[in-house]
Jmol script that loads the backbone (N, CA, C; Angstrom):
load data "model"
ATOM      1  N   MET A   1      37.129   2.746  -3.928  1.00  0.00           N
ATOM      2  CA  MET A   1      37.093   2.958  -2.697  1.00  0.00           C
ATOM      3  C   MET A   1      38.583   2.782  -2.135  1.00  0.00           C
ATOM      4  N   SER A   2      38.948   3.798  -1.437  1.00  0.00           N
ATOM      5  CA  SER A   2      40.300   3.671  -0.763  1.00  0.00           C
ATOM      6  C   SER A   2      40.615   2.928   0.229  1.00  0.00           C
ATOM      7  N   THR A   3      41.964   2.442   0.491  1.00  0.00           N
ATOM      8  CA  THR A   3      42.238   1.372   1.419  1.00  0.00           C
ATOM      9  C   THR A   3      42.181   2.188   2.826  1.00  0.00           C
ATOM     10  N   LEU A   4      42.104   3.629   2.869  1.00  0.00           N
ATOM     11  CA  LEU A   4      42.013   4.204   4.081  1.00  0.00           C
ATOM     12  C   LEU A   4      40.715   4.462   4.596  1.00  0.00           C
ATOM     13  N   GLU A   5      39.664   4.207   3.775  1.00  0.00           N
ATOM     14  CA  GLU A   5      38.259   4.355   3.950  1.00  0.00           C
ATOM     15  C   GLU A   5      37.764   2.992   4.840  1.00  0.00           C
ATOM     16  N   PRO A   6      36.924   3.230   5.812  1.00  0.00           N
ATOM     17  CA  PRO A   6      36.354   1.989   6.438  1.00  0.00           C
ATOM     18  C   PRO A   6      35.579   1.318   5.527  1.00  0.00           C
ATOM     19  N   GLN A   7      35.528   0.157   5.601  1.00  0.00           N
ATOM     20  CA  GLN A   7      34.606  -0.764   4.972  1.00  0.00           C
ATOM     21  C   GLN A   7      33.206  -0.752   5.348  1.00  0.00           C
ATOM     22  N   PRO A   8      32.249  -0.713   4.533  1.00  0.00           N
ATOM     23  CA  PRO A   8      30.926  -0.595   4.938  1.00  0.00           C
ATOM     24  C   PRO A   8      30.420  -1.894   5.709  1.00  0.00           C
ATOM     25  N   PRO A   9      29.554  -1.902   6.592  1.00  0.00           N
ATOM     26  CA  PRO A   9      29.223  -3.150   7.414  1.00  0.00           C
ATOM     27  C   PRO A   9      28.349  -3.841   6.183  1.00  0.00           C
ATOM     28  N   PRO A  10      28.392  -5.179   6.542  1.00  0.00           N
ATOM     29  CA  PRO A  10      27.531  -6.041   5.630  1.00  0.00           C
ATOM     30  C   PRO A  10      26.105  -5.810   5.661  1.00  0.00           C
ATOM     31  N   PRO A  11      25.402  -5.970   4.676  1.00  0.00           N
ATOM     32  CA  PRO A  11      23.969  -5.759   4.833  1.00  0.00           C
ATOM     33  C   PRO A  11      23.364  -6.696   5.718  1.00  0.00           C
ATOM     34  N   GLY A  12      22.512  -5.922   6.543  1.00  0.00           N
ATOM     35  CA  GLY A  12      21.764  -6.799   7.657  1.00  0.00           C
ATOM     36  C   GLY A  12      20.450  -7.306   7.215  1.00  0.00           C
ATOM     37  N   GLU A  13      19.693  -6.493   6.593  1.00  0.00           N
ATOM     38  CA  GLU A  13      18.300  -6.732   6.153  1.00  0.00           C
ATOM     39  C   GLU A  13      18.003  -6.112   4.835  1.00  0.00           C
ATOM     40  N   GLU A  14      17.366  -6.913   3.998  1.00  0.00           N
ATOM     41  CA  GLU A  14      16.799  -6.577   2.522  1.00  0.00           C
ATOM     42  C   GLU A  14      15.816  -5.487   2.989  1.00  0.00           C
ATOM     43  N   ILE A  15      15.811  -4.437   2.098  1.00  0.00           N
ATOM     44  CA  ILE A  15      14.824  -3.539   2.126  1.00  0.00           C
ATOM     45  C   ILE A  15      13.596  -3.972   1.411  1.00  0.00           C
ATOM     46  N   HIS A  16      12.450  -3.932   1.915  1.00  0.00           N
ATOM     47  CA  HIS A  16      11.137  -4.347   1.379  1.00  0.00           C
ATOM     48  C   HIS A  16      10.415  -3.193   0.675  1.00  0.00           C
ATOM     49  N   LEU A  17      10.244  -3.304  -0.591  1.00  0.00           N
ATOM     50  CA  LEU A  17       9.419  -2.297  -1.263  1.00  0.00           C
ATOM     51  C   LEU A  17       8.369  -2.867  -1.866  1.00  0.00           C
ATOM     52  N   PRO A  18       7.158  -2.474  -1.680  1.00  0.00           N
ATOM     53  CA  PRO A  18       5.962  -3.070  -2.207  1.00  0.00           C
ATOM     54  C   PRO A  18       6.005  -3.041  -3.790  1.00  0.00           C
ATOM     55  N   GLY A  19       5.417  -3.937  -4.343  1.00  0.00           N
ATOM     56  CA  GLY A  19       5.256  -3.724  -5.927  1.00  0.00           C
ATOM     57  C   GLY A  19       4.235  -2.775  -6.352  1.00  0.00           C
ATOM     58  N   ALA A  20       4.261  -2.603  -7.669  1.00  0.00           N
ATOM     59  CA  ALA A  20       3.205  -1.693  -8.361  1.00  0.00           C
ATOM     60  C   ALA A  20       1.772  -2.076  -8.032  1.00  0.00           C
ATOM     61  N   SER A  21       0.945  -1.130  -8.045  1.00  0.00           N
ATOM     62  CA  SER A  21      -0.515  -1.408  -7.574  1.00  0.00           C
ATOM     63  C   SER A  21      -1.304  -0.319  -8.123  1.00  0.00           C
ATOM     64  N   LEU A  22      -2.566  -0.730  -8.595  1.00  0.00           N
ATOM     65  CA  LEU A  22      -3.530   0.118  -9.008  1.00  0.00           C
ATOM     66  C   LEU A  22      -4.418   0.603  -7.906  1.00  0.00           C
ATOM     67  N   GLN A  23      -4.295   0.027  -6.789  1.00  0.00           N
ATOM     68  CA  GLN A  23      -5.131   0.471  -5.597  1.00  0.00           C
ATOM     69  C   GLN A  23      -5.195   1.951  -5.233  1.00  0.00           C
ATOM     70  N   PRO A  24      -4.162   2.697  -5.288  1.00  0.00           N
ATOM     71  CA  PRO A  24      -4.342   4.121  -4.954  1.00  0.00           C
ATOM     72  C   PRO A  24      -4.907   4.992  -5.919  1.00  0.00           C
ATOM     73  N   VAL A  25      -4.740   4.402  -7.212  1.00  0.00           N
ATOM     74  CA  VAL A  25      -5.557   5.065  -8.354  1.00  0.00           C
ATOM     75  C   VAL A  25      -7.094   4.749  -8.273  1.00  0.00           C
ATOM     76  N   LEU A  26      -7.383   3.394  -8.023  1.00  0.00           N
ATOM     77  CA  LEU A  26      -8.919   3.100  -7.735  1.00  0.00           C
ATOM     78  C   LEU A  26      -9.283   3.766  -6.599  1.00  0.00           C
ATOM     79  N   LEU A  27      -8.660   3.843  -5.442  1.00  0.00           N
ATOM     80  CA  LEU A  27      -9.245   4.629  -4.453  1.00  0.00           C
ATOM     81  C   LEU A  27      -9.528   6.065  -4.570  1.00  0.00           C
ATOM     82  N   ALA A  28      -8.689   6.728  -5.260  1.00  0.00           N
ATOM     83  CA  ALA A  28      -8.829   8.153  -5.740  1.00  0.00           C
ATOM     84  C   ALA A  28     -10.146   8.312  -6.616  1.00  0.00           C
ATOM     85  N   PHE A  29     -10.151   7.203  -7.575  1.00  0.00           N
ATOM     86  CA  PHE A  29     -11.378   7.423  -8.387  1.00  0.00           C
ATOM     87  C   PHE A  29     -12.602   7.086  -7.508  1.00  0.00           C
ATOM     88  N   GLY A  30     -12.655   6.098  -6.639  1.00  0.00           N
ATOM     89  CA  GLY A  30     -13.778   5.876  -5.734  1.00  0.00           C
ATOM     90  C   GLY A  30     -14.237   6.942  -5.113  1.00  0.00           C
ATOM     91  N   ILE A  31     -13.358   7.658  -4.551  1.00  0.00           N
ATOM     92  CA  ILE A  31     -13.505   8.912  -3.493  1.00  0.00           C
ATOM     93  C   ILE A  31     -13.954  10.026  -4.439  1.00  0.00           C
ATOM     94  N   THR A  32     -13.497  10.219  -5.575  1.00  0.00           N
ATOM     95  CA  THR A  32     -13.865  11.235  -6.586  1.00  0.00           C
ATOM     96  C   THR A  32     -15.402  10.847  -7.125  1.00  0.00           C
ATOM     97  N   LEU A  33     -15.724   9.651  -7.223  1.00  0.00           N
ATOM     98  CA  LEU A  33     -17.129   9.178  -7.771  1.00  0.00           C
ATOM     99  C   LEU A  33     -18.089   9.676  -6.608  1.00  0.00           C
ATOM    100  N   THR A  34     -17.541   9.202  -5.355  1.00  0.00           N
ATOM    101  CA  THR A  34     -18.518   9.534  -4.346  1.00  0.00           C
ATOM    102  C   THR A  34     -18.859  11.109  -4.201  1.00  0.00           C
ATOM    103  N   LEU A  35     -17.881  11.833  -4.236  1.00  0.00           N
ATOM    104  CA  LEU A  35     -17.978  13.218  -4.104  1.00  0.00           C
ATOM    105  C   LEU A  35     -18.865  13.791  -5.210  1.00  0.00           C
ATOM    106  N   VAL A  36     -18.572  13.483  -6.460  1.00  0.00           N
ATOM    107  CA  VAL A  36     -19.316  13.916  -7.679  1.00  0.00           C
ATOM    108  C   VAL A  36     -20.963  13.363  -7.565  1.00  0.00           C
ATOM    109  N   GLY A  37     -20.933  12.106  -6.906  1.00  0.00           N
ATOM    110  CA  GLY A  37     -22.248  11.604  -6.633  1.00  0.00           C
ATOM    111  C   GLY A  37     -23.034  12.417  -5.834  1.00  0.00           C
ATOM    112  N   VAL A  38     -22.416  13.218  -4.946  1.00  0.00           N
ATOM    113  CA  VAL A  38     -23.333  13.891  -4.066  1.00  0.00           C
ATOM    114  C   VAL A  38     -24.044  14.939  -4.796  1.00  0.00           C
ATOM    115  N   THR A  39     -23.640  15.351  -6.053  1.00  0.00           N
ATOM    116  CA  THR A  39     -24.374  16.420  -6.848  1.00  0.00           C
ATOM    117  C   THR A  39     -25.293  15.775  -8.018  1.00  0.00           C
ATOM    118  N   LEU A  40     -24.664  14.557  -8.495  1.00  0.00           N
ATOM    119  CA  LEU A  40     -25.262  13.892  -9.629  1.00  0.00           C
ATOM    120  C   LEU A  40     -26.187  12.881  -9.335  1.00  0.00           C
ATOM    121  N   GLY A  41     -26.158  12.352  -8.209  1.00  0.00           N
ATOM    122  CA  GLY A  41     -27.300  11.289  -7.741  1.00  0.00           C
ATOM    123  C   GLY A  41     -26.780  10.073  -7.125  1.00  0.00           C
ATOM    124  N   ARG A  42     -27.717   9.518  -6.523  1.00  0.00           N
ATOM    125  CA  ARG A  42     -27.267   8.274  -5.551  1.00  0.00           C
ATOM    126  C   ARG A  42     -26.683   7.178  -6.338  1.00  0.00           C
ATOM    127  N   PHE A  43     -27.051   6.873  -7.510  1.00  0.00           N
ATOM    128  CA  PHE A  43     -26.286   5.839  -8.225  1.00  0.00           C
ATOM    129  C   PHE A  43     -24.677   5.925  -8.256  1.00  0.00           C
ATOM    130  N   VAL A  44     -24.313   7.135  -8.754  1.00  0.00           N
ATOM    131  CA  VAL A  44     -22.928   7.504  -8.681  1.00  0.00           C
ATOM    132  C   VAL A  44     -22.323   7.587  -7.377  1.00  0.00           C
ATOM    133  N   LEU A  45     -23.126   7.934  -6.423  1.00  0.00           N
ATOM    134  CA  LEU A  45     -22.622   8.259  -4.896  1.00  0.00           C
ATOM    135  C   LEU A  45     -22.453   6.797  -4.580  1.00  0.00           C
ATOM    136  N   PHE A  46     -23.291   5.791  -4.460  1.00  0.00           N
ATOM    137  CA  PHE A  46     -23.212   4.598  -4.008  1.00  0.00           C
ATOM    138  C   PHE A  46     -22.095   3.753  -4.678  1.00  0.00           C
ATOM    139  N   SER A  47     -21.916   3.931  -6.105  1.00  0.00           N
ATOM    140  CA  SER A  47     -20.940   3.340  -6.722  1.00  0.00           C
ATOM    141  C   SER A  47     -19.475   3.630  -6.142  1.00  0.00           C
ATOM    142  N   GLY A  48     -19.479   5.059  -6.074  1.00  0.00           N
ATOM    143  CA  GLY A  48     -18.088   5.385  -5.429  1.00  0.00           C
ATOM    144  C   GLY A  48     -17.789   4.889  -4.017  1.00  0.00           C
ATOM    145  N   LEU A  49     -18.919   4.998  -3.144  1.00  0.00           N
ATOM    146  CA  LEU A  49     -18.775   4.454  -1.983  1.00  0.00           C
ATOM    147  C   LEU A  49     -18.451   3.025  -1.977  1.00  0.00           C
ATOM    148  N   ILE A  50     -18.975   2.064  -2.774  1.00  0.00           N
ATOM    149  CA  ILE A  50     -18.717   0.589  -2.760  1.00  0.00           C
ATOM    150  C   ILE A  50     -17.292   0.405  -3.290  1.00  0.00           C
ATOM    151  N   LEU A  51     -17.096   1.132  -4.448  1.00  0.00           N
ATOM    152  CA  LEU A  51     -15.639   1.058  -4.948  1.00  0.00           C
ATOM    153  C   LEU A  51     -14.538   1.393  -3.835  1.00  0.00           C
ATOM    154  N   SER A  52     -14.904   2.447  -3.192  1.00  0.00           N
ATOM    155  CA  SER A  52     -13.826   2.973  -2.110  1.00  0.00           C
ATOM    156  C   SER A  52     -13.621   1.985  -1.016  1.00  0.00           C
ATOM    157  N   VAL A  53     -14.804   1.409  -0.515  1.00  0.00           N
ATOM    158  CA  VAL A  53     -14.763   0.498   0.617  1.00  0.00           C
ATOM    159  C   VAL A  53     -14.163  -0.868   0.169  1.00  0.00           C
ATOM    160  N   TRP A  54     -14.501  -1.271  -0.999  1.00  0.00           N
ATOM    161  CA  TRP A  54     -13.898  -2.511  -1.612  1.00  0.00           C
ATOM    162  C   TRP A  54     -12.249  -2.429  -1.758  1.00  0.00           C
ATOM    163  N   VAL A  55     -11.701  -1.219  -2.352  1.00  0.00           N
ATOM    164  CA  VAL A  55     -10.374  -1.086  -2.459  1.00  0.00           C
ATOM    165  C   VAL A  55      -9.586  -1.034  -1.006  1.00  0.00           C
ATOM    166  N   ILE A  56     -10.241  -0.352  -0.281  1.00  0.00           N
ATOM    167  CA  ILE A  56      -9.798  -0.138   1.203  1.00  0.00           C
ATOM    168  C   ILE A  56      -9.512  -1.533   1.684  1.00  0.00           C
ATOM    169  N   VAL A  57     -10.536  -2.344   1.623  1.00  0.00           N
ATOM    170  CA  VAL A  57     -10.546  -3.670   2.299  1.00  0.00           C
ATOM    171  C   VAL A  57      -9.434  -4.684   1.636  1.00  0.00           C
ATOM    172  N   ARG A  58      -9.386  -4.469   0.291  1.00  0.00           N
ATOM    173  CA  ARG A  58      -8.331  -5.250  -0.444  1.00  0.00           C
ATOM    174  C   ARG A  58      -6.988  -4.721  -0.030  1.00  0.00           C
ATOM    175  N   TRP A  59      -6.790  -3.546  -0.118  1.00  0.00           N
ATOM    176  CA  TRP A  59      -5.417  -2.866   0.251  1.00  0.00           C
ATOM    177  C   TRP A  59      -4.937  -3.340   1.779  1.00  0.00           C
ATOM    178  N   ILE A  60      -5.767  -3.263   2.634  1.00  0.00           N
ATOM    179  CA  ILE A  60      -5.586  -3.869   3.924  1.00  0.00           C
ATOM    180  C   ILE A  60      -5.150  -5.198   3.975  1.00  0.00           C
ATOM    181  N   ALA A  61      -5.892  -6.131   3.367  1.00  0.00           N
ATOM    182  CA  ALA A  61      -5.626  -7.498   3.203  1.00  0.00           C
ATOM    183  C   ALA A  61      -4.365  -7.713   2.443  1.00  0.00           C
ATOM    184  N   ASP A  62      -4.127  -7.115   1.531  1.00  0.00           N
ATOM    185  CA  ASP A  62      -2.689  -7.075   0.650  1.00  0.00           C
ATOM    186  C   ASP A  62      -1.514  -6.752   1.682  1.00  0.00           C
ATOM    187  N   ALA A  63      -1.675  -5.665   2.315  1.00  0.00           N
ATOM    188  CA  ALA A  63      -0.701  -5.335   3.308  1.00  0.00           C
ATOM    189  C   ALA A  63      -0.373  -6.180   4.501  1.00  0.00           C
ATOM    190  N   ARG A  64      -1.555  -6.748   4.978  1.00  0.00           N
ATOM    191  CA  ARG A  64      -1.272  -7.815   6.075  1.00  0.00           C
ATOM    192  C   ARG A  64      -0.526  -8.895   5.479  1.00  0.00           C
ATOM    193  N   ARG A  65      -0.964  -9.479   4.270  1.00  0.00           N
ATOM    194  CA  ARG A  65      -0.250 -10.520   3.644  1.00  0.00           C
ATOM    195  C   ARG A  65       1.127 -10.332   3.329  1.00  0.00           C
ATOM    196  N   GLU A  66       1.481  -9.195   2.988  1.00  0.00           N
ATOM    197  CA  GLU A  66       2.975  -8.817   2.854  1.00  0.00           C
ATOM    198  C   GLU A  66       3.732  -8.806   4.180  1.00  0.00           C
ATOM    199  N   MET A  67       3.055  -8.242   5.100  1.00  0.00           N
ATOM    200  CA  MET A  67       3.638  -8.045   6.388  1.00  0.00           C
ATOM    201  C   MET A  67       4.041  -9.596   7.002  1.00  0.00           C
ATOM    202  N   ARG A  68       3.061 -10.424   6.721  1.00  0.00           N
ATOM    203  CA  ARG A  68       3.276 -11.813   7.097  1.00  0.00           C
ATOM    204  C   ARG A  68       4.476 -12.521   6.586  1.00  0.00           C
ATOM    205  N   ALA A  69       4.528 -12.217   5.206  1.00  0.00           N
ATOM    206  CA  ALA A  69       5.729 -12.804   4.412  1.00  0.00           C
ATOM    207  C   ALA A  69       6.992 -12.320   4.786  1.00  0.00           C
ATOM    208  N   LEU A  70       7.191 -11.138   5.392  1.00  0.00           N
ATOM    209  CA  LEU A  70       8.409 -10.671   5.814  1.00  0.00           C
ATOM    210  C   LEU A  70       9.225 -11.483   6.748  1.00  0.00           C
ATOM    211  N   PRO A  71      10.508 -11.578   6.766  1.00  0.00           N
ATOM    212  CA  PRO A  71      11.193 -12.327   7.684  1.00  0.00           C
ATOM    213  C   PRO A  71      11.094 -11.707   9.198  1.00  0.00           C
ATOM    214  N   GLU A  72      11.164 -12.634   9.968  1.00  0.00           N
ATOM    215  CA  GLU A  72      11.038 -12.228  11.608  1.00  0.00           C
ATOM    216  C   GLU A  72      12.163 -11.283  11.890  1.00  0.00           C
ATOM    217  N   ASP A  73      12.091 -10.297  12.785  1.00  0.00           N
ATOM    218  CA  ASP A  73      13.229  -9.452  13.131  1.00  0.00           C
ATOM    219  C   ASP A  73      14.197 -10.313  13.876  1.00  0.00           C
ATOM    220  N   LEU A  74      15.495 -10.366  13.734  1.00  0.00           N
ATOM    221  CA  LEU A  74      16.499 -11.007  14.287  1.00  0.00           C
ATOM    222  C   LEU A  74      16.655 -10.488  15.725  1.00  0.00           C
ATOM    223  N   SER A  75      16.521  -9.200  15.953  1.00  0.00           N
ATOM    224  CA  SER A  75      16.897  -8.635  17.132  1.00  0.00           C
ATOM    225  C   SER A  75      16.070  -9.050  18.350  1.00  0.00           C
ATOM    226  N   GLU A  76      14.850  -9.508  17.937  1.00  0.00           N
ATOM    227  CA  GLU A  76      13.932 -10.042  18.998  1.00  0.00           C
ATOM    228  C   GLU A  76      14.412 -11.399  19.688  1.00  0.00           C
ATOM    229  N   HIS A  77      15.360 -12.133  18.917  1.00  0.00           N
ATOM    230  CA  HIS A  77      15.607 -13.398  19.385  1.00  0.00           C
ATOM    231  C   HIS A  77      16.698 -13.359  20.307  1.00  0.00           C
TER     232      HIS A  77
END
end "model"
wireframe off; spacefill off
backbone 0.3
color backbone group
């Protein structure tokens, strides 16, 4: 970096990235089972529905837990 270039400002906030998760894959599988279950039978249909709802509930709970763990916004104070 040249001395003529302005210095970048100090970092203000750490960027939060969620960790790796199987939830998107499981949700896609549950939705696929549900759609295939429409033609194959009720057992496959209900298995897909139960899996999909369970994954959605877990995903929302994990997202809420992660949001609570983030630091408060300093601009509000």
